[in-house]
N, C-alpha and C positions, 0 to 999 in steps of 0.2 A: 497448278492450283491445288490447295489443300482440299481433299474431298468434302470436308465440313463446310466449305464455302458454297457448296451447292445446296441451297435451302430446300428441304423437303416440304411437300404439301401436307403429308400425313405422317405423324409421329405415332408409332405404336407405344402404348403406355408401358412403363417399366414396373410391372406388377410382381410383387414378391410374396412369398419366398419362391423363387424359381418358377413362377407361373409364366413370366416373361423369360423363357429359357432360350438357349442358343438356337434350337430348331425354329422357334417362332420368329426370333429376330432375323435369322438368316432368310426365312421365307419372305419377310417384308422387305428386307434390304435388296434382295435379288430383283424385286419389282421396282426399284428406284426410290423407295421411300425410306424413312428412318426406322430401322429395327432396333429395339432396345432390349438389353438384358438387364435383369435385376441383379444387383450386386449384394443384396441383403442376405446374410447368412450363407453365402456361397461356399465358405470353407466347410461348414457342416454338410451342405448338399453334396459337395465333391466327395468327402470321405464316406458318406452313406452310399453314393453311387458305386464307389469302389468296393465297399463291403457287400453290395448286392451284385457283384461280379462284373460290373461295367458292361452292360449289354451293348453289343455292337463294337466295343473296344474304343469308343470315341474319346473317353477321358484319357486313356493311355496314349492314343495317337496324338492328342494335343499336348499332353504332358511332355512328350518326347522333344518338343520344340521349345520348352521353357529355357530361357537363356542363362539361368544361374546353375552351374553344374552341381549335381548331387542331390538337389532338392527333390525332384520327381522320384528318383530312385528310393530315397528315404521314405517318402510318403507312401509309395507302393508297398514297400516292405512292411510298413506298419498297418496299412488299412486294406490292401487289395485282397479279396477272397475269391479265388477262381471259381469256386462252387457256390459262392454266395453264403448267406447266413442260414443256419438251420432254423426251422420253424420255432417260433417262440423265443429266439435269441435276441436280446436287446442290441441296439447299435453301440459300438464303441464310441465314447464321447471325446470331444476335444476339451482341453482346459478352457474355462470361460475367460473372456477378455478382461484385462485390467489395464490400467494406464501403462504399466510396464510389463511387457510379456517377453518371452524368450525369442531369440533370433529365429528359431525354427517355427514358432507359432506365426510370426509375421510373414515368413517365407511361404508358409502354407496358404495364408490368406492371399498373398500375391499370386501364388500358383493357381488358386481357384478362380480368381478373376481373369487371369491370363487365359486359362482354358476356355472359359465361357465366351470371352470375346474372340479368341482365336477361332473357335468352331463357328461362331456367328459370321465371321468374315471369310471363312474358308471357301475358296473356289469362285469368288466374284469380286467386283470392284465397287460394290455399294457401300453406303455408310452405316456404321453401327454405333450405338450409344450404350452407356451404362447408367443405370439409375441407382442412386444411393440416398439414404435418409440422413439428413443432418443430425437428427436426434440420436442415431446410432453412431456415436462419436468414435469409439475406440478402434474399430477395424478400418475406418475410412481412409486413412493415409496409405496403408498397405493395399487396400482394395484399389484405390486410384492408381497407384504405381503399377500393380499387376496388370490392370486393364490397359494402361499406357504402354507397357512392354509388348502387348499384343496389338498395338496400333489403334486403340479405340478413337473414334472421330468426335464424339460428343459425350459430355458429362451432364447429366440431369440430376438436380438435387432439390428436395423439398423438405417438409417437416422441420422447419426451423429457419434460421437466417444464415445462409452459407456465405457470409461476407469474406471469409478468409480463403475460400476455395480457389478463387482466381490466382492468388499468389502462390498457393500450394501447387497448382498446375504449372505455373511458370517455373517454380523451383524444380519440380520433378522432371520436367521436360529437359532440364539441364543436368539431371542426376544430382542436384544439390540437396542439402538438408532441408526438409520441409517441416514447418511447425504450424500448429493451430492451437488456439486457446481451448482448454479443457474445462467444461462447466462442472463445478463442484459445489453442491449445496452446502451452505454454511461457511464457505471460504471467504475471507475478507477480500473485497475488491482490490485492495492494495497489494495483495499477494496472489497474483494470478498463477494458475497451473497451466502447463502446456503438454501437448502430445507432439512427439517428434519422430521422424523417420529419416534415416541416413542411408541412401542407396549403397554407398560404398561399404558400410558396415554389414550390409545384407548380401554382399558378394556380387553386386551388379557390375557389369562392364560399363563404366562411365565415360568411355571414350567417344561414343557416338550419341549425339543429342537425339531426343525423342520428339516426335510431333506433339505439339501442345494442342489437346483437343479443345473444341469450342465448348463454352460453358453456358448452359441454359438453366437458370434457377427456376423453380416452380413457385409462383407467387399467388397470393389471393387478395392483395391490397396494393393500391398505388404507392403508398408510403414505403412499402417494402421494395417495390421495383426501383423507386428513386434512390433509396439507400444503397441498394446493390449496384446500381448503375454509376453512382457518384462517389460512394464511400468505400467500395471494395478495395482490396489491396492489389487489384489487377483488373483486367478487362472482362466484361460480360458481353456475350455475343447475342443475347436475346432472352425472351422470357416465355414460360408456359404459364398461362393464366388459368388456374384451376378453380372451378366453382364447387359448391357444396353438394352437387349431384354426382361427383366423381367417386369412384370406389376407394376402398382402403381408408386411410386417415383423412379427415377433413380439418381445415382450420376451424377453430372455435368461432362462434359469432362474435362480432365486436360488441363490446359493452356487456351488460349483465346477461348471463345465460338464462333464457326462458325456454320452456318445453311446451310442445303441443300436446293434444290429447293422446297421442301415441307414445309420448315420452321422448320425442326427438327435439333437438335444438331448433329454435326458430331463427331463420335467417331473414334479413331485410335489406333495404336499399343501401344501408351502410356497409354491407358485406359485398356489394358489387364493385368490380373494378371499372373505373371510368376509362374507357378505351381511348377517348380523345386525349386525355391527359397522358396516358401511357404512350401514345404515338409521339408526343412531344420529346420523349427521350431518344427518338431516332433509331430504335433497335427493333428488329423483327419480333413478332410474338405469335404464339399459337394458342387457340382456345381449347380448353379441356373441361370435361364434365358435361354429359348430355349432348355430345356433339356427333354421335355415331349414326349419321344419316347424310345422304347427298345434299339435302336442303340445308342442313346445319353447316355443311362445308361451304356451300354457296353463300350463306348468310355471313359466315366468318370472313370469307374473302371480301365480301362487300363492306364489312366493318373495318377493313384495313389489316386483317390478320394475314400472316404468311400461310396459314393453314390450321389444322386441328390436331389435337392429340386424342387418340381413341384407345380405350382400354377394354371395355366390357365385351364388344364383339370379338376382339382378338382373344380374350381370356377363355372363351369357350370353343375356340377352334381346335381342330385335331392336333395342331402343332403345339398348343400351349401345355404348360406343365401340370395343370390340374389333373388329378387322377381320373382315368377314363370313367370309372363308375360314377363319380360326382358329376362330370360333364353330362353324361347320358341322363342321369336322374334329374338334374336341374333343367336341362333343355326340354325333356319330356313334360315336366310340370309347367315350364314357362310357355310352351306351345299351347297349353290349355288355360293359361292365365292364372296359374296356381302358385306363383312365387311372389314374395314381397321382399323389398330391400328396406331395412330399417337403419336409421342413423342412431346408433347406440352411444349415448354420452358416457357410459360407464365401462364398456367392454375392454377398452385399451388401457393398460397400465400407464401409458404416457399422459393420460388426461385429455388427449385429443378425441373428438368424436370419431367413431369408427363404423363403417357400413357393414351390416351383417345380413346375409341372405337367409331367408326362411322359406321352407316349402313343406307341403304335406308329406309325411312319411320320413322326414329328416330325423334319423335316430340320434344323430349327434346333438341335436337341439335339446334332447331330454337326458343326455348322458351326464354323469357326474364324474369328476376326476379329483384325485387327491392333489392338493396344491404341492407343487415342487418347482424348483428353479434350477435347471441343469444345462440350459443353453445360454441364457443371460444376456442376450443382445440388447434388451430394453432396460437393463439395470441402469440406475443412475448413480453417480458418485456423490458421496457426502463426506463432510469433515467430522470425524469423531471428536469426542471431548478431549482425547489425548493428542489430538492434532494429526492423527493418521487418516488416510483416505480409505473408506470402505464403500460397499456397493449394496443397493437394495432395490427391490421391485415390488410394486403394489399388488402383483399377482402371485408373489411367492407365499409360502406358509405364513399365516397371519402372525403367529407368535414370533417368527423370525423378523418380519417387517417391524413389529412393535419393538422388539429387542434392539433393533437398529435405529430407534428414534422415530419411526413412522407412527401414524395414528390409525386406529382401526377403521375409521370412516373412509379413509383412502382406499381400503382393500375391498369395499363392498361392490359386488358386481364385476370385478376385474377378471379377465380371462388371460390365460397364458398364450399370448399370440405367437411366441417363438415356437412352441411345440405344436399349436394348432395349425399354423400356416405351413409348417413342415409336414404335418399329417395331410394337408390338402393336396400335396404333390406325390402322395403314395409312399412317404418315408416316415410313418408314425413310429415313435419310440414304443417299445414293448414294455409294459409295466407288469406288476405282480399278476400272477395267474394268467399270463399271456394276453392281458387286455391291452389293446392298442390305444394310444392317445387319440381322442376324437378330433375331427377336423372342425374348422370354423370358417365357412366360406364368406368371402367378401366380394362385392361387385358394385358397379355404379348403378344409378337409378334406371339406366337404359335397359337393364335386364327385364323390367316389367313390360317392355314393348318389343322384345326381341322376336316375338312370334311373327311380326310383320316381315322381318328379315328372313326368318326360317322358311316361310312359305311351304310348310309341310316336310321339310328336310329334318332328318334326325341328327345330322352332323354336317360340318362344312369346314373349309380350309381358310387359311389366312388369305390366299389368293381370291377366294370368294368374297371375303370382306373388302378387299381393295377394289375388286371389280364393282361391287355394290356402291361403295363410297364415291367412286369416280364414274358412275353410270350416266349421270345427266349430261346432255350434249355440250353444255357450257364448260364441263370439266374434262372433256376429251382432250388428250394430248398432254395432260399433266403427268 
């Protein structure tokens, strides 16, 4: 039986960039639940770990098992620094993704996802998933294939409508050419653009089929679930139903955007998923967002769910990728009830509402940064007047965005999530005068009540989270 046929009760949220790292996913999977690595920007994460000397040698150990000859050696030659970077030295950057990138760029993305999944699965027979964002289109084919080469069991995707992903997984499991439509603003609907990945051209051994992972799209509406179940180009194995209390990006409210007194989007009954209708599709589902307690798990099971997805509690465990100083600072303030989580409708350049953590003494909250765009994962493609495809982001320098046809209003309040989320995991880019990129912490609303779980502790493990969630007598044996 495929390991993915064993339905987990608890899915650990796929929080990026590298908050849901291989250590966290492995700790959850060993306990028989679904550990998930975030695939977002893993190529950048990998090369920065190598430039920081690869503490423990884990990257190099996994890279040695990558099945395409020569790729790992080339990446090590370019990026590994045995003594790490000197103080004040910026990280060496990768070329930003475009629709068409070099063979080496795609291979590096495959390698990064392979490494993370390989390490998460190392030494046990539990199941491991990878979480990707539909909106971050350009790296996704290479990310999926790299994760599949490492034997990933589940693929989770949200932030869009991933209707073509089931067919992509089918094709890649047979090492066939995989294609998906490429969203380009201003392009005529009669002239669609596509992203393509050919495993054979990338040097893969195509003689042995890969296991096709189970696909769990993240949905916030019944209509999306129905579309994905009935109109995808392949099969869907279940759904993660995510509410607006979840961390990271949230789906916008249905209808006109209205804000409360705190400036947050107002969600109502139209934004709730009808679970009775969802059950009619006959597929398992997991509830996410505000589910991090034993009672919420009991309630989810009573409503017909297979279980829950939990992010916030795992995000601040010792295994997660958040920088230690951030975890310690936030948990200390949370224990005293001194944190707040705001749903900011402007922070993300994607236009999706984004959860932002605030706490007393957070210096990054008051920091300023010069706008720049050098990672580019959230750039969108658009058609220029001359017919060529170019790329822009509402968080890049305003003059650049306007020059590319954007409007100033779209840039107001936007934050560079690519650089900020990378800073969250202790990999801030060094700017002029040795100033590091500031972090921007995100979390679900559960953070405001985490003191109940902490019970005086200053730190805790993923194992502690699982023991807590499964503590009720009715949950024993799960």
